[in-house]
C-alpha positions, -999 to +999 in steps of 0.1 A: -042+407+415-059+439+406-075+444+440-040+439+457-024+464+433-051+489+439-048+484+478-010+490+476-014+521+454-042+536+475-021+532+506+008+548+490-012+576+474-029+583+507+004+585+525+019+607+498-010+631+501-006+632+539+030+640+534+021+668+510+047+659+483+045+688+459+069+706+436+073+732+463+088+706+486+115+700+461+119+734+446+156+735+457+163+700+447+171+686+414+155+657+397+180+631+410+171+639+446+135+638+438+139+604+424+159+592+452+134+605+478+103+590+459+119+555+453+131+550+488+097+561+501+079+536+478+104+509+489+098+516+526+060+517+523+054+491+495+080+465+494+071+431+507+101+429+530+117+464+533+153+466+543+166+487+572+187+516+560+216+512+582+255+509+581+253+473+566+230+484+539+255+514+533+284+491+529+266+468+504+255+498+483+292+512+484+307+479+472+281+471+447+281+505+430+319+505+426+316+470+411+288+482+387+308+511+373+342+494+373+337+455+373+371+448+357+390+474+378+405+491+348+395+527+357+398+534+394+431+531+414+436+523+451+438+560+461+403+566+445+388+538+465+406+552+496+390+586+490+355+570+485+359+550+517+348+579+538+313+574+525+312+537+531+290+540+563+273+573+553+252+563+523+223+553+544+223+587+560+226+603+525+196+584+514+175+595+543+185+631+536+182+629+499+219+636+496+237+623+465+273+634+474+287+598+472+272+594+437+286+628+425+321+621+438+322+586+422+307+598+389+331+628+386+361+606+393+349+579+369+346+605+340+382+616+347+395+579+349+376+570+317+392+599+300+426+587+313+418+552+300+415+564+265+450+575+266+463+544+283+448+520+258+461+541+229+497+540+246+495+503+251+484+495+216+513+515+201+537+487+213+538+452+197+527+423+220+553+395+226+533+363+226+563+342+234+563+354+270+552+330+296+526+351+313+489+348+322+459+369+333+433+362+359+397+370+348+384+366+382+383+403+386+364+404+419+393+389+437+419+412+422+429+444+441+427+479+426+459+490+409+482+510+432+490+537+407+488+546+370+519+525+361+502+494+376+469+503+360+486+505+326+501+471+331+466+458+339+453+473+307+483+458+287+473+423+299+437+428+292+444+442+257+468+413+250+441+388+260+415+406+239+439+406+208+452+371+212+422+354+196+423+377+165+460+372+162+455+334+163+429+336+136+452+357+113+481+334+118+460+303+111+447+317+079+481+330+069+495+295+072+468+283+047+476+309+021+495+286-001+488+275-036+500+238-040+497+213-066+491+177-058+496+147-081+473+118-076+484+082-082+463+082-115+485+110-128+459+137-127+469+171-112+446+189-090+452+225-081+443+231-044+434+269-040+438+279-004+447+315-013+411+328-011+394+357+005+373+346+035+338+360+037+337+365+075+342+392+102+380+389+101+405+406+078+430+380+068+452+401+046+483+396+068+512+377+052+537+377+081+535+373+119+544+409+123+516+421+100+492+397+118+502+412+152+499+447+139+465+441+123+452+425+155+462+455+176+446+478+151+413+457+153+413+459+191+419+496+190+390+500+167+367+480+190+377+500+220+372+533+200+336+522+193+331+512+230+342+546+243+321+564+216+291+545+231+302+554+267+305+591+256+268+589+245+259+582+280+247+611+300+249+618+338+214+607+342+222+573+328+248+568+355+225+580+381+200+552+371+228+527+377+232+542+412+194+541+419+193+505+408+222+496+430+202+509+460+170+492+447+187+459+441+197+456+478+160+448+485+157+419+462+169+410+426+135+417+410+129+452+422+140+476+396+138+512+386+129+519+350+140+553+335+112+565+311+128+548+280+134+516+298+098+515+310+087+517+273+111+488+265+096+468+294+060+473+281+070+463+246+087+432+260+056+422+280+030+430+252+052+418+223+044+448+202+051+484+196+044+513+173+071+521+147+086+510+114+095+473+123+133+473+123+160+467+148+188+492+146+225+495+157+244+526+162+272+533+138+293+563+133+275+568+099+241+566+114+217+540+126+222+507+108+193+483+101+204+449+116+170+431+114+137+436+096+107+424+117+084+402+097+050+420+090+061+454+099+061+486+076+097+481+065+090+445+057+059+453+037+075+482+019+105+462+007+127+492-002+149+489+029+172+460+036+196+448+064+228+468+061+212+501+051+220+531+073+196+558+083+213+592+084+183+617+086+148+614+100+119+637+091+083+639+101+058+637+072+074+663+049+090+684+076+128+694+075+147+662+084+171+659+114+205+645+109+210+616+133+247+610+126+265+610+159+233+611+178+225+587+208+208+557+194+180+560+219+173+596+208+174+586+172+148+558+179+126+584+195+125+602+162+119+571+141+092+555+162+058+571+165+020+566+166+003+543+142-008+559+111+018+587+111+045+591+085+082+591+088+108+602+061+141+583+063+171+594+044+190+563+039+225+553+027+219+520+009+242+490+011+255+499-024+263+535-013+235+553-030+213+578-011+174+575-010+145+590+009+119+564+020+086+574+035+069+548+057+036+548+075+042+537+111+021+508+123+016+485+153+045+460+149+041+425+166+073+407+177+063+373+165+091+355+184+074+367+217+042+348+210+030+312+215+035+289+185+025+253+179+032+224+157+020+189+150+043+159+159+040+129+138+051+095+151+041+066+129+002+067+130+001+089+161-002+126+162+008+148+191+009+186+197+035+210+210+030+246+221+061+267+227+054+297+250+084+321+254+067+342+281+033+349+297+028+381+278+000+407+282-008+442+273-010+460+307-031+488+291-057+466+276-061+429+287-086+423+260-058+426+235-036+397+226-023+377+257-007+344+265-037+327+278-060+334+249-033+325+224-026+292+240-063+284+241-065+291+204-035+268+197-050+240+218-082+243+198-063+242+165-043+211+176-074+194+187-091+200+153-060+185+136-063+153+158-037+156+185-036+127+210-014+143+236+000+178+243+035+191+252+036+227+267+072+239+264+080+264+291+118+261+288+136+295+291+102+311+299+110+337+326+073+344+334+051+374+330+015+381+339-001+364+369-035+367+355-027+349+322-012+319+340-043+314+362-065+315+331-041+292+312-042+266+340-079+266+338-077+251+303-066+217+317-087+214+349-124+216+357-121+243+384-102+251+416-074+270+431-043+277+409-019+297+432-019+314+465-006+350+470+003+367+502+008+404+506+027+425+531+009+426+564-022+408+549-036+373+548-035+351+517-055+353+486-064+323+465-066+327+427-090+302+413-101+289+380-139+293+382-146+281+346-158+245+348-150+239+311-120+218+303-104+227+269-079+197+270-084+167+293-060+144+274-023+134+282-002+165+291+035+171+296+051+203+306+088+209+297+109+232+320+145+240+327+166+261+351+155+293+333+117+285+337+106+311+363+078+328+380+046+322+360+061+291+345+067+277+379+031+286+390+017+266+360+041+236+364+035+235+401-003+237+399-004+209+373+019+189+394-001+194+426-033+184+408-014+154+393-028+167+359+005+167+340+040+151+341+068+177+345+100+169+326+131+189+328+159+202+351+163+190+387+146+222+397+134+254+380+147+290+386+130+295+420+113+329+416+083+329+440+077+367+442+052+390+425+061+425+413+039+455+405+049+484+382+042+518+398+046+550+377+064+575+398+045+605+383+014+591+402+032+598+435+031+636+429+003+662+428+023+681+402+056+677+385+078+700+366+106+675+359+089+655+331+084+617+331+100+602+361+097+566+350+085+538+372+095+513+398+089+475+396+086+465+432+082+432+449+048+434+468+038+398+472+050+362+474+031+333+457+027+298+469+017+265+456-017+253+463-001+226+485+013+255+506+049+253+496+069+282+480+087+280+448+110+308+461+146+295+459+135+259+456+117+261+423+096+232+409+112+199+411+106+179+379+088+145+380+112+133+354+147+148+357+167+152+326+202+169+325+209+198+302+238+222+295+229+244+325+229+216+350+261+226+368+260+264+361+248+288+388+216+303+373+188+302+398+172+326+422+194+312+450+225+325+430+211+360+426+220+389+450+196+395+480+169+370+472+139+366+496+139+335+517+118+303+514+087+296+536+054+279+534+018+286+543-014+266+548-025+246+517-055+256+497-086+234+494-082+214+462-089+180+448-064+162+427-073+153+391-096+124+389-079+110+358-057+083+344-022+092+352-002+065+368+027+087+380+049+060+395+049+037+365+052+066+340+082+080+357+098+046+362+095+038+326+110+071+315+139+067+338+146+034+323+147+048+288+170+076+298+195+053+316+202+037+282+201+069+262+235+078+248+223+113+240+214+120+276+248+107+287+265+131+261+244+160+274+255+152+310+292+151+299+287+185+280+272+201+311+302+190+333+327+203+306+309+237+304+312+241+342+349+232+341+354+258+313+335+284+334+357+277+364+388+282+344+398+318+354+436+319+348+443+323+310+477+319+295+489+348+273+516+326+257+507+320+221+519+283+220+501+275+253+471+293+240+471+272+208+475+240+229+445+249+251+426+259+220+432+226+203+420+207+233+389+228+234+384+223+197+386+185+202+360+187+230+338+210+209+340+186+179+332+157+203+301+175+215+289+185+181+274+150+180+247+166+201+234+185+171+236+155+149+209+137+169+178+126+151+147+117+170+130+104+139+100+125+147+083+146+120+071+182+129+045+199+108+030+234+109-008+236+114-031+244+084-036+280+092+001+286+092+006+267+060-017+293+043+003+322+059+035+309+043+024+317+008+027+355+018+054+353+044+086+334+035+103+347+066+078+330+088+081+298+068+119+299+073+115+306+111+092+276+115+114+253+094+143+261+116+122+255+148+110+221+135+146+212+125+157+219+161+128+201+176+137+170+156+171+170+174+156+176+208+158+146+230+136+163+257+108+165+232+114+129+221+110+118+257+080+140+262+064+122+233+073+088+248+056+098+281+025+110+261+024+076+246+025+060+280-002+083+293-023+076+262-021+038+269-032+044+305-059+067+293-074+040+270-072+014+297-092+037+320-117+043+293-111+080+294-104+090+259-088+124+252-110+151+239-102+149+202-122+167+176-122+149+143 
């Protein structure tokens, strides 16, 4: 992987040097034009399958950018679009000439229309809604034309606002009807006072006592929500909108090529490594400051214990310096002040939940996002013990691979589970969107002796085969891999390799996501000899495709499970094939590999599992639920008549109640944390609560139950073959 990345970068940097990109070249251009020029150059030279910049490309950018900035068609009117049309076939030429006229025209008009929209929604919300009218709204906005004029646009806003307010109105009416104090006499003569006139501790204000008051309060609530939305929009700067335009262009190449503005690149790195330097709190912008909405276990705020969820940070100072007021500041800018290097001190002026003011000084530290990392548990079934490892992503610190990463963490969990006597292992890759290619190659090596794991092909180059060269096998016992429609990229590499080796049984959706491409992140500052514009961010660009060791691609097709189990996503369009501009499927020659010389009787194991699932009422209920969710998603015409709305809501409620049985399921399996975690619980009650919730959900998980059944079958075959699993007592 490193040699391919180095090869790509060397080619680019050499080309850049030959083109003599210097500040002088761009001395008359602004940062936006520089970005556009650099990014299109990188795409042309480095993308696996670069697109031709022609009129077709121009049309796609035109249509997609309009859709990005006005998806519900509540800002622009038809005359705006007609005016923009003259650029429809010119955007490719603008890109080649680093011209951003189209963006400027659309951006300036959007700002005007958004300012108009503030007046429109205020006007609409001054008038009561009549919920007795028989009217409806289509929420399939892509099929709706743009409004012809302001009058038509205002009518569109009226329907959208009425739709937005209807649910709140219904909630208030429903609670208003319950606000009755009644006395009931039982047959035995006792009287019981039933108090329904209570304050409800939720997000709704149920103070209305008449339908008119309910309607008024619902409109006021909608107006407040919109005020907050436009406050957020007002915080956006021109550069934020330009990033949207750049990514519209970039997205035409494939769905995984993406431009990161400097702040977004930092968030991406945090996501991939699972850690950052700061105070360990998640914040939300409020008009009064930055509100703490979550405290991250183990971080400085959690250890200090003086701050709590709901407190609002209003000023930020650096180690005794004059604090800066962050009220009204963009949240991203406020976060920049709050975050900082490990060991530095930040002074926070905080308005506590009780209204008091306090200054809290914290020493910043490295904060680990525990939910990003692998976790494991023992599964107890009678006298048998199995292990499960949940892996949310294939995480890695790109700056230092020796730091914590998915491969080493999974290896540790496997060893710990072996020490506690597991007889079979479940590796849960559901919802795992992938990550580092290097970690998946190392992780696959834990379960085979040696051999190829994945094949990678670069642009205009032959294939490279990534091998496990370590002959040690950390776990040679029964292995099941759980996947679903959201298992992608590195998850598909691991599942495919284990499937091709016949090393594991893959259980899950009919097919996984279908992402068979590899991306590299290239800092744009590296493309310049000198730079006066500051940090230019980075581009994540598709440079390679990967293939199974049998030669097939997972692109679009994904990995087909050995044992197919329906889930709630079964009928919803989620895969790569449903994304915009995906690369195509193909295949290459297979690698030289030898299937696992083990005990797995694939045909019998799969047949036995299918028999069990055919009689499972829980599986049938999941299938029903998936079909219902698809039908709900396809319903795009919504009634704005209150009585009709209530009827539809009642039907939905009945269905929801029916499907609540899914969460009542009990597999009768027992889940228990490993010994090392049990010791951590004495100091970390938050971690204990997280694990308890996870175990509770696992006990209701029919997929995990079936995985355990399959492990039992594999274990029996294992014993018959005389190849006992590697269990350390």
